[in-house]
C-alpha positions in Angstrom: 87.2 77.7 119.3 88.2 79.5 123.1 91.9 80.1 123.7 92.7 77.5 126.6 96.2 78.8 127.5 97.2 82.2 127.1 100.3 82.1 125.1 102.1 83.0 121.7 101.7 79.7 120.0 97.0 79.5 120.8 97.0 83.4 120.3 99.1 82.9 117.0 96.8 79.7 115.9 94.0 81.4 116.9 94.8 84.5 113.9 95.4 81.3 112.1 92.1 79.6 112.4 90.3 83.4 111.7 91.9 83.8 108.9 93.4 87.1 110.1 95.8 88.8 108.7 97.3 90.6 111.7 97.3 89.9 115.3 97.2 93.3 117.9 98.2 92.4 121.4 98.1 95.6 123.7 97.6 96.5 127.2 94.2 97.6 128.0 92.2 95.9 125.6 91.5 91.9 124.4 93.6 90.5 122.2 92.4 92.5 118.4 92.7 90.5 115.0 92.7 92.5 111.5 90.4 90.5 108.5 90.2 91.5 105.1 91.0 94.8 106.8 88.4 95.1 109.6 89.8 95.0 113.4 88.1 92.4 115.3 88.1 91.9 118.7 88.8 88.6 120.3 86.2 87.6 123.2 88.2 87.5 125.9 89.1 90.1 129.0 91.4 92.6 128.3 95.5 91.8 128.7 97.3 93.1 132.1 100.9 94.4 131.5 102.1 91.9 133.6 100.0 89.0 131.4 101.0 90.3 128.0 104.9 90.2 129.3 104.3 87.2 130.6 103.1 86.1 127.1 106.1 87.7 125.4 108.8 86.9 127.6 107.8 82.8 127.3 107.4 82.5 123.5 110.7 84.0 122.8 114.7 83.8 123.5 115.5 84.8 126.9 118.3 86.8 124.4 115.6 88.3 122.2 113.5 89.3 125.1 117.0 91.0 126.9 117.3 93.1 123.5 113.7 93.5 123.4 114.1 95.5 127.1 117.0 96.9 126.1 116.0 97.9 122.9 112.3 99.2 123.3 111.7 97.5 119.9 112.2 94.1 117.9 111.3 92.0 115.0 111.6 88.5 115.1 109.8 85.8 112.7 107.5 82.7 114.6 107.0 79.7 113.8 104.0 77.5 113.9 104.1 73.7 114.0 102.1 73.5 110.9 105.1 75.8 109.4 103.2 78.6 109.2 105.7 81.9 109.9 103.9 84.5 111.8 106.6 87.6 111.1 106.7 89.9 114.1 106.9 92.9 115.7 107.4 93.9 119.8 107.3 97.3 120.6 106.7 100.6 124.0 103.5 102.0 124.2 102.8 104.1 127.1 105.6 102.0 129.1 104.2 99.1 128.4 104.9 96.0 126.0 103.3 96.2 122.5 103.5 92.7 120.4 102.4 92.9 116.2 102.3 89.5 114.5 101.3 88.9 110.6 100.3 85.5 108.9 102.7 84.5 106.8 101.3 81.2 104.8 103.4 78.5 104.7 102.3 78.0 101.1 104.6 80.0 98.8 101.6 82.1 96.4 101.8 81.6 92.4 102.1 84.5 90.0 98.5 83.2 89.6 97.6 83.2 93.4 98.2 87.2 93.2 97.3 88.2 89.2 100.4 89.5 88.3 100.0 90.5 85.0 101.9 89.2 82.5 104.7 92.6 81.9 105.8 91.1 85.5 106.8 87.2 84.2 108.9 89.2 81.9 110.7 91.5 84.5 111.5 87.8 86.3 113.3 86.7 82.8 115.3 89.5 82.7 119.4 88.9 83.7 119.8 92.1 85.2 118.5 95.4 86.9 116.4 96.8 88.6 112.9 95.5 90.0 111.4 97.9 93.1 107.6 96.7 94.7 106.5 99.0 96.6 103.6 100.4 98.4 102.2 101.7 101.7 102.6 98.9 105.0 100.5 95.6 104.9 100.1 96.1 101.2 101.5 93.0 100.0 104.5 94.0 98.8 106.7 90.9 100.2 103.9 87.7 98.8 104.5 89.2 95.7 108.1 89.8 95.6 108.0 85.6 96.7 105.6 84.8 94.0 108.0 86.4 91.9 111.3 84.5 93.4 109.3 81.0 93.3 108.6 81.9 89.1 112.8 82.3 89.1 113.2 79.4 91.4 111.0 77.5 89.0 111.9 78.7 86.2 116.1 78.9 85.9 119.4 77.4 87.2 120.8 80.1 89.0 121.8 81.3 92.1 119.2 83.4 94.9 119.9 85.2 97.7 117.7 86.8 99.8 118.1 89.2 102.4 115.2 89.4 105.1 114.1 91.2 108.3 112.9 88.5 109.2 112.5 85.7 106.7 108.9 85.5 105.7 108.2 82.8 103.6 110.9 79.7 103.3 111.7 78.7 99.8 113.1 75.2 98.4 115.7 75.0 96.2 113.7 74.0 93.2 115.9 74.4 89.8 117.5 77.3 91.7 119.3 77.2 94.6 118.7 79.6 97.0 119.8 81.3 100.5 118.1 83.3 102.9 119.4 85.5 105.2 117.8 87.5 107.9 119.2 90.8 109.8 120.6 90.5 113.1 121.7 86.3 112.8 122.6 85.8 109.9 123.8 89.6 109.0 124.2 92.7 111.0 122.6 95.2 108.5 121.7 95.4 104.8 124.8 97.4 104.1 127.2 95.1 105.2 125.4 92.4 103.6 125.2 94.3 100.3 128.7 94.7 100.0 129.5 91.1 100.7 127.2 89.2 98.8 128.8 90.3 95.5 131.8 87.6 96.4 128.1 84.6 97.1 128.4 84.1 92.9 124.7 85.7 93.2 122.5 85.8 90.0 119.2 87.3 91.7 119.3 89.0 94.8 116.6 90.2 96.8 116.8 93.8 98.9 114.1 93.4 101.7 113.9 96.8 102.2 116.3 99.6 100.9 116.1 101.8 104.2 118.4 104.3 104.1 121.0 105.9 101.3 124.0 102.8 102.1 121.5 100.6 101.5 120.6 102.6 97.9 123.7 102.9 96.6 124.9 99.8 97.5 122.4 98.0 95.8 121.9 100.0 92.7 125.3 99.1 92.1 124.6 95.7 92.3 121.9 95.9 89.6 124.3 97.8 87.5 127.4 95.3 88.0 125.0 92.4 86.2 122.4 90.7 88.3 118.8 90.9 88.9 117.7 92.8 92.1 114.6 93.0 93.4 114.0 95.5 96.5 111.0 97.2 98.3 110.5 100.7 98.9 107.4 102.8 101.0 106.2 104.2 98.7 102.8 105.4 96.8 103.4 105.6 92.6 106.6 104.9 90.6 107.1 108.4 90.1 107.5 109.3 94.0 109.9 106.2 93.8 112.0 107.5 91.8 112.0 110.5 93.3 112.5 109.2 97.1 115.2 106.9 95.3 117.6 110.1 94.4 116.4 112.7 96.6 118.4 110.0 99.6 121.4 111.4 98.1 123.2 114.9 98.5 122.1 117.0 95.8 126.0 116.6 94.4 125.7 113.3 93.8 121.8 113.9 92.6 122.9 113.9 88.8 124.7 110.8 88.9 122.2 109.1 90.7 119.3 110.0 87.9 121.6 108.4 85.4 122.6 105.6 87.1 118.9 104.5 87.9 117.9 105.3 84.4 120.0 102.9 82.8 119.4 100.2 86.0 116.1 100.6 86.3 114.0 98.0 85.1 110.6 98.5 86.7 108.3 99.4 89.7 105.5 97.6 90.8 103.4 99.7 93.2 100.6 98.0 95.1 97.4 98.7 97.1 95.2 95.5 98.5 91.6 96.0 98.6 88.6 94.2 100.0 87.7 91.6 97.0 83.6 91.4 97.1 83.4 87.7 97.4 85.7 88.1 100.6 89.1 89.1 100.9 91.8 91.0 100.0 93.1 92.1 96.0 95.7 93.7 94.8 95.3 96.7 92.4 98.8 97.5 91.0 100.8 100.4 88.9 102.9 99.5 86.6 105.6 101.5 85.6 108.5 99.9 82.4 111.7 101.9 82.3 111.5 102.0 78.6 113.6 104.8 76.8 111.0 107.2 77.4 111.0 106.8 80.7 114.7 106.8 81.4 114.8 110.3 79.4 112.0 111.9 82.2 114.9 110.2 85.1 118.4 111.9 83.5 116.1 115.0 82.7 114.5 115.2 86.2 111.3 115.1 84.6 109.8 112.7 87.1 106.0 114.5 87.0 106.1 113.4 83.8 105.9 109.4 84.3 102.8 109.7 85.1 101.7 110.8 81.7 104.1 108.2 79.6 102.3 105.6 82.3 98.6 106.8 81.1 99.3 106.0 77.5 102.0 102.9 77.6 99.2 100.0 77.9 100.7 98.0 74.9 104.3 98.2 77.3 102.8 96.8 79.9 102.4 99.9 81.9 99.1 101.1 83.7 98.3 104.0 86.5 97.0 102.8 89.6 93.3 104.9 88.4 93.4 102.3 85.7 93.7 98.8 87.7 91.1 100.4 90.1 89.2 101.1 87.2 89.1 97.8 85.8 89.1 96.2 89.0 85.3 97.0 89.6 84.3 97.2 86.2 84.9 93.0 86.3 83.3 93.4 89.4 85.8 92.2 91.4 86.5 95.8 93.9 83.5 98.0 95.3 83.0 101.4 93.4 83.6 102.7 97.1 86.8 100.9 98.1 88.2 101.8 95.0 87.4 105.7 95.3 89.2 105.7 98.5 92.4 104.6 96.9 92.2 106.8 93.5 94.0 109.9 92.7 90.9 110.9 90.2 88.3 109.4 92.1 85.2 111.5 89.8 86.8 109.7 87.3 85.4 106.6 88.4 
C-alpha cells in the first residue's frame, strides 16, 4: 500500500501492515522494515535530512523535540489509532537525525503464545524472589515479561507495579491491580522509583532493565524483602547473567552480593529469536532454576560450573540453549543452519 502522506503515523502503520517487527528511518535511504529478521527497503525515494527532521518534529510533542535536539537521544512510545504501540528511539548519526521503532502488538501474548516452558509458570506463582529474563536487544524479553505479568494478573489478586522505559504493552486490571510507570513522565530514574516503590504496597514489581549498580542493588534488595521481582539484563546465558550482576559491584562487596544473589535469585530465562520454518519467529531459551546446587556454586564463586548443572538437571526444569535449539530442530520448527548460529557447540547438531 503506497504511503499517501509521509508522516510517523503512516510510516508506522505501514510497518504494522507488513508484519514488520521494526522500522528504520535514516537520511540517504528509504524507510527500511525488519520482517522475520530480514531488512527490506520500501519502494520510496531516500529520505533527506529536511524531510526526516520534519517527520520527527511533526510526529512528537514540542517538548520531546526540544529534549531530542538537546540530548541527541530520546526514547518514547507512540500509539496508533488501533491501539498498536511503537517503542521509538531517536538518535543522531553523522549529524543527521535517525529513528528506529519497534512494533508492540496491542494484544498481550499468553504464555502459550510465546511457547513458555511449564517451569516458568511456576516461577510466576512464587511469592518472592528475583526472576531474570535475559538476551540481546530484540530477542523478545519485553514480550515474554508481558506474558508472565499477564498470567499473574489473570490468576492472583496482587498489586503489580511496573517500571518501564518506555511503557510497551498496556495491562488492564483483571484479578490484580496494576500500575505502570514510565521513565521520564512518571519517574525520574529506575533507582529513585525502586527506592520509593516499597511504600506503594507492591506484591510484584517488574523492572524494565537493570542498567547500573544502583538499580541492580535496589532490585536485589527488593527481592530480599518479600517481593516477587522480574527484571531484564542484556546477557546471553545464565552464567554470564550471574557474573554481570556480581561484577558490577566493587571487589570488597562481591562476597556479600554473591550471598544475596544465591538466596534471592529464583531463575534465569535467557532467550534468542530465530526464524520459524513456517514463517515468523520462535524463541529458543536457556532456563536456570536456582536449586541448592546452583546456589552453592554462586556462593563459592564457581560460576563456570553452572552450565554443567543446567545440562544435567532436566528433571528440575532446566535446559541449556544448545539443548533447546536441538529440540526445535528435531521438532521441525527451526532450520539446522539457523540453530547452529546460536549454539556454543554447533558441531553437536
